[in-house]
C-alpha positions in Angstrom: -61.9 189.5 231.6 -60.6 190.2 235.3 -57.9 192.8 233.9 -60.5 194.3 231.6 -63.0 194.7 234.2 -60.4 196.1 236.5 -60.1 199.6 234.4 -61.9 201.8 236.8 -62.4 204.1 233.8 -65.2 201.9 232.3 -67.1 202.6 235.7 -67.9 206.6 235.7 -71.8 206.0 234.6 -72.7 202.6 236.3 -72.8 202.1 240.1 -70.6 199.1 239.5 -67.2 198.6 240.9 -64.4 196.7 239.4 -64.1 193.1 240.8 -62.0 193.3 244.1 -60.5 189.8 243.1 -60.3 187.1 240.7 -62.4 184.9 243.4 -64.9 187.6 243.6 -65.5 187.6 239.6 -65.4 184.1 239.7 -68.3 183.8 242.2 -70.2 186.3 240.2 -69.9 184.4 236.9 -71.1 181.4 238.9 -74.1 183.3 240.0 -75.0 184.5 236.5 -74.5 181.1 235.1 -77.2 179.7 237.0 -79.1 181.3 233.9 -82.1 182.9 236.1 -83.4 184.4 239.5 -84.7 181.8 242.0 -88.3 182.2 241.2 -87.6 181.5 237.4 -89.5 184.9 236.3 -86.1 185.9 234.8 -83.6 184.3 232.3 -80.2 185.8 232.4 -78.1 185.7 229.0 -74.3 186.7 229.2 -71.9 186.6 226.1 -68.1 187.5 226.6 -67.1 189.5 223.4 -64.1 188.3 221.9 -61.7 189.8 219.1 -59.2 188.7 217.0 -57.3 185.6 216.1 -56.3 185.1 219.6 -60.0 185.7 220.9 -58.9 188.0 223.1 -62.0 189.1 225.9 -62.5 192.7 225.2 -66.2 193.0 227.1 -69.4 191.2 227.2 -73.1 192.1 226.7 -75.8 190.8 228.7 -80.0 190.4 228.2 -82.4 189.7 231.4 -85.5 188.0 229.4 -88.8 188.6 231.1 -92.4 187.4 229.6 -92.3 189.5 226.5 -89.4 192.0 227.0 -85.4 191.9 226.9 -83.3 194.7 229.5 -80.0 194.8 227.3 -76.3 196.1 228.5 -72.8 195.8 227.6 -69.5 196.9 228.6 -66.4 197.4 226.6 -63.1 197.6 228.3 -61.6 201.0 227.6 -58.5 200.1 225.7 -61.1 198.9 222.9 -63.7 201.5 222.8 -64.5 203.5 219.5 -63.9 200.6 217.6 -67.4 199.7 216.8 -66.9 196.3 218.8 -70.1 197.7 221.4 -72.3 198.4 218.0 -71.3 194.7 216.6 -71.8 192.9 219.7 -75.2 194.5 220.6 -76.1 193.4 217.0 -75.6 190.0 217.8 -77.2 190.3 221.2 -80.1 191.8 219.8 -80.5 189.5 217.0 -80.4 186.6 219.1 -82.9 187.6 221.4 -85.2 188.7 218.8 -84.8 184.9 217.6 -87.2 184.2 220.4 -90.8 184.9 219.3 -92.1 185.7 222.6 -89.4 188.8 223.1 -91.2 191.6 221.6 -89.3 194.7 223.1 -85.6 195.4 224.1 -85.1 197.9 226.6 -81.6 199.9 227.9 -81.0 202.3 230.5 -78.3 204.9 230.1 -77.0 207.4 232.3 -77.7 210.8 231.0 -74.3 211.8 231.1 -72.8 208.5 229.0 -73.0 210.1 225.4 -71.5 207.1 223.9 -73.6 204.7 224.7 -76.7 207.1 223.7 -75.4 207.5 220.3 -74.8 203.7 220.1 -78.6 203.1 221.3 -79.7 205.7 218.8 -77.8 204.0 215.8 -79.2 200.4 216.7 -82.7 201.9 216.2 -83.4 202.4 220.0 -86.1 204.8 220.7 -85.8 206.9 223.7 -89.2 206.8 225.7 -88.8 208.4 228.9 -86.3 210.1 231.5 -85.8 208.6 234.9 -84.7 211.9 237.4 -82.6 210.3 240.6 -82.5 206.9 239.2 -79.8 206.2 241.4 -77.1 207.8 243.9 -73.6 206.5 243.2 -70.2 207.8 243.6 -71.6 210.8 245.6 -73.7 212.1 243.3 -77.2 211.7 241.9 -78.0 209.5 238.4 -80.4 210.3 235.9 -81.2 208.0 233.2 -82.7 207.9 229.5 -84.7 204.6 228.8 -84.7 203.2 225.4 -86.8 200.9 223.8 -86.4 198.4 220.4 -89.3 196.2 219.2 -88.9 193.2 217.7 -90.4 194.5 214.7 -88.4 197.4 214.1 -85.6 195.4 214.6 -86.0 192.9 212.2 -87.2 195.1 209.8 -84.5 197.6 209.7 -81.2 196.3 207.9 -78.1 197.4 209.9 -75.2 198.7 208.2 -71.9 196.3 209.0 -69.3 197.9 210.8 -65.7 197.6 210.0 
């Protein structure tokens, strides 16, 4: 994971930075593996995306569950962009979270400049519900975001075409 997460190209549209060391990444994973925040109002789910016979790590997906909704995200290493990996990984993530009958809505937040992620969310059936102006400030610029939403009902009734 460290090598793939160290590629600066993947951080153009997010306020995160590559891990500064293997120890820093390990420490982050210790926190994430606790499963949620300290007051119990969030459940954190994280999956490494693996590919091929050697099961090489090519990214991750994550979901933060709160009451009836989940905020989902993904990160695919730049060497593996535009191969359908994010779509397949997000299909698995959404199917998994929507197996939980309590989760009624999945949300995703995307920088308005990130055209590839916007297209992916549309492909998965997400609907853009609002624009958040000045959502963040990072790398010397203001960031605007789109909020997307997908309901459990829509996900379960819409067959998703397989990626090859």
